[in-house]
mmCIF file of the N, C-alpha and C atoms, coordinates in Angstrom:
data_MODEL
# 
_entry.id   MODEL 
# 
loop_
_atom_site.group_PDB 
_atom_site.id 
_atom_site.type_symbol 
_atom_site.label_atom_id 
_atom_site.label_alt_id 
_atom_site.label_comp_id 
_atom_site.label_asym_id 
_atom_site.label_entity_id 
_atom_site.label_seq_id 
_atom_site.pdbx_PDB_ins_code 
_atom_site.Cartn_x 
_atom_site.Cartn_y 
_atom_site.Cartn_z 
_atom_site.occupancy 
_atom_site.B_iso_or_equiv 
_atom_site.pdbx_formal_charge 
_atom_site.auth_seq_id 
_atom_site.auth_comp_id 
_atom_site.auth_asym_id 
_atom_site.auth_atom_id 
_atom_site.pdbx_PDB_model_num 
ATOM 1   N N  . MET A 1 1  ? -14.893 16.596 3.923   1.00 0.00 ? 1  MET A N  1 
ATOM 2   C CA . MET A 1 1  ? -14.371 15.279 3.620   1.00 0.00 ? 1  MET A CA 1 
ATOM 3   C C  . MET A 1 1  ? -14.641 14.318 4.776   1.00 0.00 ? 1  MET A C  1 
ATOM 4   N N  . GLN A 1 2  ? -14.723 14.850 5.986   1.00 0.00 ? 2  GLN A N  1 
ATOM 5   C CA . GLN A 1 2  ? -14.943 14.002 7.151   1.00 0.00 ? 2  GLN A CA 1 
ATOM 6   C C  . GLN A 1 2  ? -16.254 13.234 7.063   1.00 0.00 ? 2  GLN A C  1 
ATOM 7   N N  . GLU A 1 3  ? -17.249 13.818 6.431   1.00 0.00 ? 3  GLU A N  1 
ATOM 8   C CA . GLU A 1 3  ? -18.547 13.166 6.328   1.00 0.00 ? 3  GLU A CA 1 
ATOM 9   C C  . GLU A 1 3  ? -18.550 12.045 5.290   1.00 0.00 ? 3  GLU A C  1 
ATOM 10  N N  . ILE A 1 4  ? -17.717 12.163 4.282   1.00 0.00 ? 4  ILE A N  1 
ATOM 11  C CA . ILE A 1 4  ? -17.749 11.216 3.170   1.00 0.00 ? 4  ILE A CA 1 
ATOM 12  C C  . ILE A 1 4  ? -16.875 9.984  3.407   1.00 0.00 ? 4  ILE A C  1 
ATOM 13  N N  . THR A 1 5  ? -15.824 10.118 4.203   1.00 0.00 ? 5  THR A N  1 
ATOM 14  C CA . THR A 1 5  ? -14.904 8.988  4.367   1.00 0.00 ? 5  THR A CA 1 
ATOM 15  C C  . THR A 1 5  ? -15.551 7.751  4.974   1.00 0.00 ? 5  THR A C  1 
ATOM 16  N N  . PRO A 1 6  ? -16.406 7.868  6.002   1.00 0.00 ? 6  PRO A N  1 
ATOM 17  C CA . PRO A 1 6  ? -17.053 6.648  6.514   1.00 0.00 ? 6  PRO A CA 1 
ATOM 18  C C  . PRO A 1 6  ? -17.976 6.008  5.473   1.00 0.00 ? 6  PRO A C  1 
ATOM 19  N N  . LEU A 1 7  ? -18.618 6.826  4.666   1.00 0.00 ? 7  LEU A N  1 
ATOM 20  C CA . LEU A 1 7  ? -19.506 6.308  3.630   1.00 0.00 ? 7  LEU A CA 1 
ATOM 21  C C  . LEU A 1 7  ? -18.722 5.531  2.575   1.00 0.00 ? 7  LEU A C  1 
ATOM 22  N N  . ILE A 1 8  ? -17.562 6.028  2.222   1.00 0.00 ? 8  ILE A N  1 
ATOM 23  C CA . ILE A 1 8  ? -16.712 5.329  1.252   1.00 0.00 ? 8  ILE A CA 1 
ATOM 24  C C  . ILE A 1 8  ? -16.289 3.973  1.809   1.00 0.00 ? 8  ILE A C  1 
ATOM 25  N N  . LEU A 1 9  ? -15.830 3.945  3.042   1.00 0.00 ? 9  LEU A N  1 
ATOM 26  C CA . LEU A 1 9  ? -15.408 2.693  3.672   1.00 0.00 ? 9  LEU A CA 1 
ATOM 27  C C  . LEU A 1 9  ? -16.564 1.709  3.776   1.00 0.00 ? 9  LEU A C  1 
ATOM 28  N N  . GLN A 1 10 ? -17.704 2.161  4.277   1.00 0.00 ? 10 GLN A N  1 
ATOM 29  C CA . GLN A 1 10 ? -18.873 1.284  4.434   1.00 0.00 ? 10 GLN A CA 1 
ATOM 30  C C  . GLN A 1 10 ? -19.341 0.731  3.097   1.00 0.00 ? 10 GLN A C  1 
ATOM 31  N N  . THR A 1 11 ? -19.360 1.560  2.082   1.00 0.00 ? 11 THR A N  1 
ATOM 32  C CA . THR A 1 11 ? -19.812 1.112  0.767   1.00 0.00 ? 11 THR A CA 1 
ATOM 33  C C  . THR A 1 11 ? -18.836 0.115  0.166   1.00 0.00 ? 11 THR A C  1 
ATOM 34  N N  . ARG A 1 12 ? -17.542 0.382  0.303   1.00 0.00 ? 12 ARG A N  1 
ATOM 35  C CA . ARG A 1 12 ? -16.540 -0.558 -0.210  1.00 0.00 ? 12 ARG A CA 1 
ATOM 36  C C  . ARG A 1 12 ? -16.693 -1.921 0.464   1.00 0.00 ? 12 ARG A C  1 
ATOM 37  N N  . GLU A 1 13 ? -16.858 -1.912 1.777   1.00 0.00 ? 13 GLU A N  1 
ATOM 38  C CA . GLU A 1 13 ? -17.015 -3.174 2.505   1.00 0.00 ? 13 GLU A CA 1 
ATOM 39  C C  . GLU A 1 13 ? -18.317 -3.882 2.129   1.00 0.00 ? 13 GLU A C  1 
ATOM 40  N N  . ARG A 1 14 ? -19.398 -3.121 1.960   1.00 0.00 ? 14 ARG A N  1 
ATOM 41  C CA . ARG A 1 14 ? -20.683 -3.713 1.559   1.00 0.00 ? 14 ARG A CA 1 
ATOM 42  C C  . ARG A 1 14 ? -20.577 -4.377 0.191   1.00 0.00 ? 14 ARG A C  1 
ATOM 43  N N  . LEU A 1 15 ? -19.764 -3.808 -0.682  1.00 0.00 ? 15 LEU A N  1 
ATOM 44  C CA . LEU A 1 15 ? -19.555 -4.361 -2.019  1.00 0.00 ? 15 LEU A CA 1 
ATOM 45  C C  . LEU A 1 15 ? -18.498 -5.469 -2.025  1.00 0.00 ? 15 LEU A C  1 
ATOM 46  N N  . ALA A 1 16 ? -17.942 -5.755 -0.856  1.00 0.00 ? 16 ALA A N  1 
ATOM 47  C CA . ALA A 1 16 ? -16.924 -6.809 -0.686  1.00 0.00 ? 16 ALA A CA 1 
ATOM 48  C C  . ALA A 1 16 ? -15.692 -6.561 -1.548  1.00 0.00 ? 16 ALA A C  1 
ATOM 49  N N  . LEU A 1 17 ? -15.279 -5.308 -1.599  1.00 0.00 ? 17 LEU A N  1 
ATOM 50  C CA . LEU A 1 17 ? -14.069 -4.939 -2.329  1.00 0.00 ? 17 LEU A CA 1 
ATOM 51  C C  . LEU A 1 17 ? -12.946 -4.676 -1.338  1.00 0.00 ? 17 LEU A C  1 
ATOM 52  N N  . THR A 1 18 ? -11.756 -5.098 -1.678  1.00 0.00 ? 18 THR A N  1 
ATOM 53  C CA . THR A 1 18 ? -10.592 -4.716 -0.890  1.00 0.00 ? 18 THR A CA 1 
ATOM 54  C C  . THR A 1 18 ? -10.152 -3.326 -1.333  1.00 0.00 ? 18 THR A C  1 
ATOM 55  N N  . GLN A 1 19 ? -9.287  -2.722 -0.536  1.00 0.00 ? 19 GLN A N  1 
ATOM 56  C CA . GLN A 1 19 ? -8.745  -1.428 -0.938  1.00 0.00 ? 19 GLN A CA 1 
ATOM 57  C C  . GLN A 1 19 ? -7.980  -1.552 -2.246  1.00 0.00 ? 19 GLN A C  1 
ATOM 58  N N  . ALA A 1 20 ? -7.255  -2.646 -2.397  1.00 0.00 ? 20 ALA A N  1 
ATOM 59  C CA . ALA A 1 20 ? -6.481  -2.861 -3.627  1.00 0.00 ? 20 ALA A CA 1 
ATOM 60  C C  . ALA A 1 20 ? -7.406  -3.005 -4.838  1.00 0.00 ? 20 ALA A C  1 
ATOM 61  N N  . GLU A 1 21 ? -8.516  -3.710 -4.673  1.00 0.00 ? 21 GLU A N  1 
ATOM 62  C CA . GLU A 1 21 ? -9.464  -3.872 -5.779  1.00 0.00 ? 21 GLU A CA 1 
ATOM 63  C C  . GLU A 1 21 ? -10.100 -2.540 -6.147  1.00 0.00 ? 21 GLU A C  1 
ATOM 64  N N  . LEU A 1 22 ? -10.486 -1.761 -5.143  1.00 0.00 ? 22 LEU A N  1 
ATOM 65  C CA . LEU A 1 22 ? -11.063 -0.444 -5.412  1.00 0.00 ? 22 LEU A CA 1 
ATOM 66  C C  . LEU A 1 22 ? -10.044 0.446  -6.120  1.00 0.00 ? 22 LEU A C  1 
ATOM 67  N N  . ALA A 1 23 ? -8.805  0.361  -5.688  1.00 0.00 ? 23 ALA A N  1 
ATOM 68  C CA . ALA A 1 23 ? -7.751  1.147  -6.330  1.00 0.00 ? 23 ALA A CA 1 
ATOM 69  C C  . ALA A 1 23 ? -7.614  0.767  -7.800  1.00 0.00 ? 23 ALA A C  1 
ATOM 70  N N  . GLU A 1 24 ? -7.580  -0.513 -8.077  1.00 0.00 ? 24 GLU A N  1 
ATOM 71  C CA . GLU A 1 24 ? -7.429  -0.972 -9.457  1.00 0.00 ? 24 GLU A CA 1 
ATOM 72  C C  . GLU A 1 24 ? -8.623  -0.561 -10.314 1.00 0.00 ? 24 GLU A C  1 
ATOM 73  N N  . LEU A 1 25 ? -9.817  -0.735 -9.798  1.00 0.00 ? 25 LEU A N  1 
ATOM 74  C CA . LEU A 1 25 ? -11.022 -0.405 -10.566 1.00 0.00 ? 25 LEU A CA 1 
ATOM 75  C C  . LEU A 1 25 ? -11.161 1.090  -10.822 1.00 0.00 ? 25 LEU A C  1 
ATOM 76  N N  . SER A 1 26 ? -10.706 1.896  -9.879  1.00 0.00 ? 26 SER A N  1 
ATOM 77  C CA . SER A 1 26 ? -10.877 3.350  -10.003 1.00 0.00 ? 26 SER A CA 1 
ATOM 78  C C  . SER A 1 26 ? -9.677  4.043  -10.646 1.00 0.00 ? 26 SER A C  1 
ATOM 79  N N  . GLY A 1 27 ? -8.543  3.344  -10.732 1.00 0.00 ? 27 GLY A N  1 
ATOM 80  C CA . GLY A 1 27 ? -7.356  3.968  -11.280 1.00 0.00 ? 27 GLY A CA 1 
ATOM 81  C C  . GLY A 1 27 ? -6.673  4.903  -10.309 1.00 0.00 ? 27 GLY A C  1 
ATOM 82  N N  . VAL A 1 28 ? -6.998  4.769  -9.033  1.00 0.00 ? 28 VAL A N  1 
ATOM 83  C CA . VAL A 1 28 ? -6.412  5.579  -7.967  1.00 0.00 ? 28 VAL A CA 1 
ATOM 84  C C  . VAL A 1 28 ? -5.486  4.664  -7.169  1.00 0.00 ? 28 VAL A C  1 
ATOM 85  N N  . SER A 1 29 ? -4.381  5.172  -6.668  1.00 0.00 ? 29 SER A N  1 
ATOM 86  C CA . SER A 1 29 ? -3.431  4.317  -5.953  1.00 0.00 ? 29 SER A CA 1 
ATOM 87  C C  . SER A 1 29 ? -4.037  3.749  -4.667  1.00 0.00 ? 29 SER A C  1 
ATOM 88  N N  . ALA A 1 30 ? -3.575  2.566  -4.295  1.00 0.00 ? 30 ALA A N  1 
ATOM 89  C CA . ALA A 1 30 ? -4.035  1.931  -3.061  1.00 0.00 ? 30 ALA A CA 1 
ATOM 90  C C  . ALA A 1 30 ? -3.696  2.814  -1.855  1.00 0.00 ? 30 ALA A C  1 
ATOM 91  N N  . ARG A 1 31 ? -2.561  3.473  -1.912  1.00 0.00 ? 31 ARG A N  1 
ATOM 92  C CA . ARG A 1 31 ? -2.184  4.385  -0.821  1.00 0.00 ? 31 ARG A CA 1 
ATOM 93  C C  . ARG A 1 31 ? -3.199  5.516  -0.690  1.00 0.00 ? 31 ARG A C  1 
ATOM 94  N N  . SER A 1 32 ? -3.655  6.067  -1.805  1.00 0.00 ? 32 SER A N  1 
ATOM 95  C CA . SER A 1 32 ? -4.659  7.132  -1.768  1.00 0.00 ? 32 SER A CA 1 
ATOM 96  C C  . SER A 1 32 ? -5.969  6.628  -1.183  1.00 0.00 ? 32 SER A C  1 
ATOM 97  N N  . ILE A 1 33 ? -6.340  5.394  -1.508  1.00 0.00 ? 33 ILE A N  1 
ATOM 98  C CA . ILE A 1 33 ? -7.565  4.808  -0.953  1.00 0.00 ? 33 ILE A CA 1 
ATOM 99  C C  . ILE A 1 33 ? -7.431  4.681  0.563   1.00 0.00 ? 33 ILE A C  1 
ATOM 100 N N  . ARG A 1 34 ? -6.290  4.156  1.023   1.00 0.00 ? 34 ARG A N  1 
ATOM 101 C CA . ARG A 1 34 ? -6.062  4.009  2.470   1.00 0.00 ? 34 ARG A CA 1 
ATOM 102 C C  . ARG A 1 34 ? -6.139  5.360  3.170   1.00 0.00 ? 34 ARG A C  1 
ATOM 103 N N  . GLU A 1 35 ? -5.458  6.346  2.619   1.00 0.00 ? 35 GLU A N  1 
ATOM 104 C CA . GLU A 1 35 ? -5.457  7.673  3.227   1.00 0.00 ? 35 GLU A CA 1 
ATOM 105 C C  . GLU A 1 35 ? -6.846  8.294  3.217   1.00 0.00 ? 35 GLU A C  1 
ATOM 106 N N  . LEU A 1 36 ? -7.567  8.098  2.139   1.00 0.00 ? 36 LEU A N  1 
ATOM 107 C CA . LEU A 1 36 ? -8.924  8.621  2.029   1.00 0.00 ? 36 LEU A CA 1 
ATOM 108 C C  . LEU A 1 36 ? -9.823  8.015  3.095   1.00 0.00 ? 36 LEU A C  1 
ATOM 109 N N  . GLU A 1 37 ? -9.768  6.703  3.249   1.00 0.00 ? 37 GLU A N  1 
ATOM 110 C CA . GLU A 1 37 ? -10.612 6.028  4.238   1.00 0.00 ? 37 GLU A CA 1 
ATOM 111 C C  . GLU A 1 37 ? -10.219 6.360  5.675   1.00 0.00 ? 37 GLU A C  1 
ATOM 112 N N  . ASN A 1 38 ? -8.968  6.732  5.884   1.00 0.00 ? 38 ASN A N  1 
ATOM 113 C CA . ASN A 1 38 ? -8.506  7.094  7.220   1.00 0.00 ? 38 ASN A CA 1 
ATOM 114 C C  . ASN A 1 38 ? -8.613  8.595  7.499   1.00 0.00 ? 38 ASN A C  1 
ATOM 115 N N  . GLY A 1 39 ? -9.152  9.332  6.535   1.00 0.00 ? 39 GLY A N  1 
ATOM 116 C CA . GLY A 1 39 ? -9.330  10.763 6.713   1.00 0.00 ? 39 GLY A CA 1 
ATOM 117 C C  . GLY A 1 39 ? -8.038  11.552 6.644   1.00 0.00 ? 39 GLY A C  1 
ATOM 118 N N  . ARG A 1 40 ? -7.021  10.955 6.066   1.00 0.00 ? 40 ARG A N  1 
ATOM 119 C CA . ARG A 1 40 ? -5.726  11.627 5.919   1.00 0.00 ? 40 ARG A CA 1 
ATOM 120 C C  . ARG A 1 40 ? -5.466  11.865 4.434   1.00 0.00 ? 40 ARG A C  1 
ATOM 121 N N  . GLY A 1 41 ? -4.430  12.594 4.187   1.00 0.00 ? 41 GLY A N  1 
ATOM 122 C CA . GLY A 1 41 ? -4.051  12.808 2.795   1.00 0.00 ? 41 GLY A CA 1 
ATOM 123 C C  . GLY A 1 41 ? -4.915  13.870 2.140   1.00 0.00 ? 41 GLY A C  1 
ATOM 124 N N  . ASN A 1 42 ? -4.616  14.094 0.890   1.00 0.00 ? 42 ASN A N  1 
ATOM 125 C CA . ASN A 1 42 ? -5.302  15.130 0.137   1.00 0.00 ? 42 ASN A CA 1 
ATOM 126 C C  . ASN A 1 42 ? -5.564  14.585 -1.259  1.00 0.00 ? 42 ASN A C  1 
ATOM 127 N N  . ILE A 1 43 ? -6.782  14.201 -1.525  1.00 0.00 ? 43 ILE A N  1 
ATOM 128 C CA . ILE A 1 43 ? -7.138  13.630 -2.823  1.00 0.00 ? 43 ILE A CA 1 
ATOM 129 C C  . ILE A 1 43 ? -7.863  14.694 -3.637  1.00 0.00 ? 43 ILE A C  1 
ATOM 130 N N  . GLY A 1 44 ? -7.568  14.747 -4.896  1.00 0.00 ? 44 GLY A N  1 
ATOM 131 C CA . GLY A 1 44 ? -8.205  15.726 -5.778  1.00 0.00 ? 44 GLY A CA 1 
ATOM 132 C C  . GLY A 1 44 ? -9.631  15.320 -6.136  1.00 0.00 ? 44 GLY A C  1 
ATOM 133 N N  . ILE A 1 45 ? -10.349 16.232 -6.714  1.00 0.00 ? 45 ILE A N  1 
ATOM 134 C CA . ILE A 1 45 ? -11.744 15.994 -7.105  1.00 0.00 ? 45 ILE A CA 1 
ATOM 135 C C  . ILE A 1 45 ? -11.841 14.885 -8.144  1.00 0.00 ? 45 ILE A C  1 
ATOM 136 N N  . ARG A 1 46 ? -10.972 14.885 -9.136  1.00 0.00 ? 46 ARG A N  1 
ATOM 137 C CA . ARG A 1 46 ? -11.047 13.872 -10.198 1.00 0.00 ? 46 ARG A CA 1 
ATOM 138 C C  . ARG A 1 46 ? -10.846 12.455 -9.647  1.00 0.00 ? 46 ARG A C  1 
ATOM 139 N N  . PRO A 1 47 ? -9.779  12.191 -8.866  1.00 0.00 ? 47 PRO A N  1 
ATOM 140 C CA . PRO A 1 47 ? -9.632  10.839 -8.308  1.00 0.00 ? 47 PRO A CA 1 
ATOM 141 C C  . PRO A 1 47 ? -10.773 10.481 -7.350  1.00 0.00 ? 47 PRO A C  1 
ATOM 142 N N  . LEU A 1 48 ? -11.239 11.453 -6.583  1.00 0.00 ? 48 LEU A N  1 
ATOM 143 C CA . LEU A 1 48 ? -12.367 11.195 -5.686  1.00 0.00 ? 48 LEU A CA 1 
ATOM 144 C C  . LEU A 1 48 ? -13.590 10.787 -6.492  1.00 0.00 ? 48 LEU A C  1 
ATOM 145 N N  . ARG A 1 49 ? -13.845 11.491 -7.572  1.00 0.00 ? 49 ARG A N  1 
ATOM 146 C CA . ARG A 1 49 ? -14.982 11.158 -8.432  1.00 0.00 ? 49 ARG A CA 1 
ATOM 147 C C  . ARG A 1 49 ? -14.850 9.751  -9.007  1.00 0.00 ? 49 ARG A C  1 
ATOM 148 N N  . GLN A 1 50 ? -13.627 9.360  -9.379  1.00 0.00 ? 50 GLN A N  1 
ATOM 149 C CA . GLN A 1 50 ? -13.397 8.015  -9.913  1.00 0.00 ? 50 GLN A CA 1 
ATOM 150 C C  . GLN A 1 50 ? -13.709 6.951  -8.859  1.00 0.00 ? 50 GLN A C  1 
ATOM 151 N N  . VAL A 1 51 ? -13.288 7.177  -7.629  1.00 0.00 ? 51 VAL A N  1 
ATOM 152 C CA . VAL A 1 51 ? -13.566 6.237  -6.536  1.00 0.00 ? 51 VAL A CA 1 
ATOM 153 C C  . VAL A 1 51 ? -15.073 6.147  -6.296  1.00 0.00 ? 51 VAL A C  1 
ATOM 154 N N  . LEU A 1 52 ? -15.721 7.299  -6.222  1.00 0.00 ? 52 LEU A N  1 
ATOM 155 C CA . LEU A 1 52 ? -17.164 7.326  -5.976  1.00 0.00 ? 52 LEU A CA 1 
ATOM 156 C C  . LEU A 1 52 ? -17.938 6.623  -7.086  1.00 0.00 ? 52 LEU A C  1 
ATOM 157 N N  . GLU A 1 53 ? -17.501 6.810  -8.316  1.00 0.00 ? 53 GLU A N  1 
ATOM 158 C CA . GLU A 1 53 ? -18.174 6.177  -9.457  1.00 0.00 ? 53 GLU A CA 1 
ATOM 159 C C  . GLU A 1 53 ? -18.132 4.652  -9.339  1.00 0.00 ? 53 GLU A C  1 
ATOM 160 N N  . VAL A 1 54 ? -16.976 4.105  -8.993  1.00 0.00 ? 54 VAL A N  1 
ATOM 161 C CA . VAL A 1 54 ? -16.856 2.647  -8.829  1.00 0.00 ? 54 VAL A CA 1 
ATOM 162 C C  . VAL A 1 54 ? -17.793 2.160  -7.726  1.00 0.00 ? 54 VAL A C  1 
ATOM 163 N N  . LEU A 1 55 ? -17.944 2.965  -6.676  1.00 0.00 ? 55 LEU A N  1 
ATOM 164 C CA . LEU A 1 55 ? -18.785 2.572  -5.551  1.00 0.00 ? 55 LEU A CA 1 
ATOM 165 C C  . LEU A 1 55 ? -20.269 2.849  -5.782  1.00 0.00 ? 55 LEU A C  1 
ATOM 166 N N  . GLY A 1 56 ? -20.588 3.497  -6.891  1.00 0.00 ? 56 GLY A N  1 
ATOM 167 C CA . GLY A 1 56 ? -21.985 3.814  -7.177  1.00 0.00 ? 56 GLY A CA 1 
ATOM 168 C C  . GLY A 1 56 ? -22.489 5.001  -6.379  1.00 0.00 ? 56 GLY A C  1 
ATOM 169 N N  . LEU A 1 57 ? -21.569 5.876  -5.971  1.00 0.00 ? 57 LEU A N  1 
ATOM 170 C CA . LEU A 1 57 ? -21.918 7.070  -5.202  1.00 0.00 ? 57 LEU A CA 1 
ATOM 171 C C  . LEU A 1 57 ? -21.707 8.300  -6.065  1.00 0.00 ? 57 LEU A C  1 
ATOM 172 N N  . THR A 1 58 ? -22.351 9.394  -5.697  1.00 0.00 ? 58 THR A N  1 
ATOM 173 C CA . THR A 1 58 ? -22.170 10.650 -6.413  1.00 0.00 ? 58 THR A CA 1 
ATOM 174 C C  . THR A 1 58 ? -21.838 11.755 -5.418  1.00 0.00 ? 58 THR A C  1 
ATOM 175 N N  . LEU A 1 59 ? -21.238 12.797 -5.915  1.00 0.00 ? 59 LEU A N  1 
ATOM 176 C CA . LEU A 1 59 ? -20.888 13.950 -5.120  1.00 0.00 ? 59 LEU A CA 1 
ATOM 177 C C  . LEU A 1 59 ? -21.545 15.157 -5.769  1.00 0.00 ? 59 LEU A C  1 
ATOM 178 N N  . GLU A 1 60 ? -22.268 15.903 -4.969  1.00 0.00 ? 60 GLU A N  1 
ATOM 179 C CA . GLU A 1 60 ? -22.938 17.090 -5.474  1.00 0.00 ? 60 GLU A CA 1 
ATOM 180 C C  . GLU A 1 60 ? -22.327 18.322 -4.811  1.00 0.00 ? 60 GLU A C  1 
ATOM 181 N N  . ILE A 1 61 ? -21.936 19.261 -5.603  1.00 0.00 ? 61 ILE A N  1 
ATOM 182 C CA . ILE A 1 61 ? -21.368 20.507 -5.091  1.00 0.00 ? 61 ILE A CA 1 
ATOM 183 C C  . ILE A 1 61 ? -22.330 21.636 -5.414  1.00 0.00 ? 61 ILE A C  1 
ATOM 184 N N  . LYS A 1 62 ? -22.747 22.325 -4.381  1.00 0.00 ? 62 LYS A N  1 
ATOM 185 C CA . LYS A 1 62 ? -23.718 23.408 -4.555  1.00 0.00 ? 62 LYS A CA 1 
ATOM 186 C C  . LYS A 1 62 ? -23.132 24.711 -4.029  1.00 0.00 ? 62 LYS A C  1 
ATOM 187 N N  . PRO A 1 63 ? -23.524 25.819 -4.646  1.00 0.00 ? 63 PRO A N  1 
ATOM 188 C CA . PRO A 1 63 ? -23.092 27.099 -4.109  1.00 0.00 ? 63 PRO A CA 1 
ATOM 189 C C  . PRO A 1 63 ? -23.836 27.385 -2.795  1.00 0.00 ? 63 PRO A C  1 
ATOM 190 N N  . LYS A 1 64 ? -23.193 28.128 -1.913  1.00 0.00 ? 64 LYS A N  1 
ATOM 191 C CA . LYS A 1 64 ? -23.849 28.510 -0.672  1.00 0.00 ? 64 LYS A CA 1 
ATOM 192 C C  . LYS A 1 64 ? -24.998 29.450 -0.998  1.00 0.00 ? 64 LYS A C  1 
ATOM 193 N N  . ALA A 1 65 ? -26.050 29.299 -0.243  1.00 0.00 ? 65 ALA A N  1 
ATOM 194 C CA . ALA A 1 65 ? -27.236 30.154 -0.466  1.00 0.00 ? 65 ALA A CA 1 
ATOM 195 C C  . ALA A 1 65 ? -27.043 31.527 0.122   1.00 0.00 ? 65 ALA A C  1 
# 
């Protein structure tokens, strides 16, 4: 998660979205967005996917080789 949080913040800012706007568009609470961007809290895969979708990002999960 540490690698993805800066990307989420940078992308949100590049898109000129506030945390509140991202929360509304993704259906995730503003508190969860704040915690996610600060590397705190524990967000589930589904809400994370919703946030990433609004930002135009994807998450790929692969099995270890």
